[in-house]
C-alpha positions as CSV (number, residue, x, y, z in Angstrom):
1,M,-17.4,-17.2,-3.3
2,L,-17.1,-13.3,-2.6
3,S,-15.0,-13.6,0.5
4,F,-12.1,-16.2,-2.3
5,G,-12.8,-13.8,-5.5
6,T,-11.9,-10.5,-2.7
7,W,-8.9,-12.1,-1.7
8,F,-7.3,-14.0,-5.1
9,G,-8.0,-11.0,-7.1
10,T,-6.5,-8.9,-4.2
11,V,-3.5,-10.7,-4.1
12,F,-3.4,-11.5,-7.9
13,Y,-3.7,-7.6,-8.5
14,T,-1.6,-5.8,-6.2
15,T,1.3,-8.6,-6.1
16,F,1.4,-9.2,-10.0
17,V,-0.2,-5.8,-11.7
18,A,-0.4,-2.8,-9.5
19,G,3.0,-4.4,-7.3
20,I,5.1,-4.5,-10.6
21,T,3.4,-1.4,-12.1
22,M,4.4,1.2,-9.5
23,F,7.8,-0.7,-8.6
24,K,8.3,0.7,-12.5
25,N,7.3,4.1,-12.7
26,L,7.6,5.4,-9.1
27,P,11.2,6.6,-7.3
28,R,12.4,4.3,-5.0
29,R,11.2,6.2,-1.9
30,T,8.0,7.1,-3.3
31,F,7.2,4.0,-4.2
32,G,8.4,1.9,-0.1
33,S,6.2,4.9,1.4
34,L,3.0,3.8,-0.8
35,Q,4.1,-0.3,0.0
36,S,4.1,0.6,3.8
37,K,0.8,2.5,3.7
38,L,-1.0,-0.2,1.2
39,F,0.9,-3.6,2.7
40,P,-0.8,-2.9,6.2
41,L,-3.9,-2.8,4.9
42,Y,-3.7,-5.1,2.0
43,F,-2.6,-8.0,4.8
44,K,-5.7,-7.4,7.2
45,L,-7.7,-7.1,4.1
46,C,-6.5,-11.4,2.4
47,T,-6.2,-12.5,6.3
48,G,-10.0,-11.1,7.2
49,M,-11.2,-13.0,3.7
50,I,-9.1,-16.7,4.2
51,A,-10.8,-16.2,7.5
52,L,-13.8,-15.6,6.3
53,Q,-13.6,-18.7,4.3
54,I,-12.9,-21.2,6.6
55,L,-15.3,-19.8,9.4
56,T,-18.1,-19.9,6.1
57,L,-16.8,-23.5,4.6
58,T,-16.5,-25.0,8.1
59,A,-20.2,-24.8,8.3
60,M,-20.7,-26.2,4.8
61,P,-18.5,-29.5,5.1
62,D,-20.0,-31.0,1.8
63,V,-18.0,-28.5,0.2
64,L,-15.3,-28.1,2.7
65,S,-12.4,-30.9,1.4
66,K,-9.1,-31.6,3.9
67,T,-7.5,-30.7,0.9
68,S,-9.1,-26.8,1.0
69,E,-9.1,-26.5,4.4
70,V,-5.1,-26.9,4.2
71,S,-4.8,-24.2,1.9
72,L,-6.7,-22.2,3.5
73,L,-5.3,-22.7,7.0
74,V,-1.3,-22.8,5.2
75,A,-2.7,-19.1,3.5
76,F,-4.1,-18.0,6.5
77,F,-1.0,-18.4,8.9
78,A,1.7,-17.6,6.3
79,T,-0.5,-14.5,5.3
80,L,-0.5,-13.3,9.3
81,L,2.5,-13.9,9.7
82,N,3.5,-11.0,6.7
83,L,0.5,-9.2,9.0
84,L,2.1,-9.2,12.2
85,Y,5.5,-9.3,11.7
86,L,7.2,-9.6,8.2
87,E,5.6,-7.0,6.2
88,P,5.9,-4.2,10.1
89,T,9.5,-5.5,10.5
90,S,10.9,-5.2,6.7
91,T,8.7,-1.8,6.6
92,Q,11.1,-0.6,9.9
93,V,14.2,-1.8,8.6
94,M,13.4,0.1,4.9
95,F,12.6,3.7,6.8
96,D,15.9,2.9,9.1
97,R,17.6,2.7,6.0
98,Y,16.2,6.2,4.2
99,K,17.9,7.5,7.6
100,L,20.7,7.3,7.3
101,E,21.0,7.9,3.2
102,D,19.5,11.4,5.0
103,D,22.1,11.7,7.2
104,G,24.4,10.4,4.0
105,K,26.3,7.2,5.5
106,R,25.1,5.0,2.3
107,D,28.6,3.7,2.9
108,S,28.8,2.6,6.5
109,D,29.1,-0.7,7.6
110,E,25.4,0.4,9.7
111,Y,23.4,1.0,6.4
112,K,24.5,-2.1,4.2
113,S,23.4,-4.9,7.5
114,L,20.4,-2.7,6.8
115,A,20.1,-3.2,3.2
116,K,21.1,-6.6,3.9
117,S,18.3,-6.7,5.9
118,F,15.4,-5.7,4.1
119,G,16.2,-7.6,1.6
120,K,16.5,-10.5,3.6
121,F,12.5,-10.0,5.7
122,H,11.1,-8.5,2.0
123,G,12.1,-11.6,0.0
124,I,10.4,-14.1,3.1
125,S,7.5,-12.1,2.9
126,S,7.0,-11.5,-0.9
127,L,8.1,-15.6,-1.4
128,T,5.2,-16.3,2.0
129,N,2.8,-14.2,-0.4
130,L,2.9,-16.4,-2.7
131,I,2.6,-19.4,-0.5
132,A,-0.9,-18.0,0.1
133,F,-1.8,-17.8,-3.0
134,C,-0.9,-21.1,-4.2
135,G,-3.4,-21.8,-0.7
136,G,-5.8,-19.8,-3.3
137,I,-4.9,-21.8,-6.4
138,V,-4.9,-25.4,-4.3
139,H,-8.7,-24.3,-3.4
140,A,-9.6,-22.6,-5.9
141,V,-9.5,-26.0,-8.2
142,R,-10.8,-27.6,-5.2
143,L,-13.7,-25.6,-5.5
144,A,-13.9,-25.2,-8.9
145,S,-14.8,-29.7,-9.2
146,K,-16.8,-29.5,-6.3
147,L,-18.8,-27.0,-8.4
148,A,-19.2,-28.2,-11.9
149,A,-20.0,-32.2,-10.1
């Protein structure tokens, strides 16, 4: 329960409270630089907590339903994809874009290409994070039904 609460609470708070608040109140570059430091830690924590849940529930077959197993595996692999590929790629593209801005090349084709690439990777990363969160919701419903029974 502790690993689930840690993971689910972290995802909810980061996605729907802290992220939105920082986006609305920080300058764009400050926000991006802060997220570049927070996201690797966030995805490591989430990946670890989901893995711990899977390992724990594997030892408790009466609690682990097929639905929970699948939802946690989807959440795990979605979060792992963010940790290992989507977040680092998105962050690198963001910093490459900042470099072109510093060089006065906002109107260049390269900048436009990086802006499009950033939008793509950031969008896929956000969607992947929401898919993992939905896996958490499914697991929470299954877990609650087991506890209520």
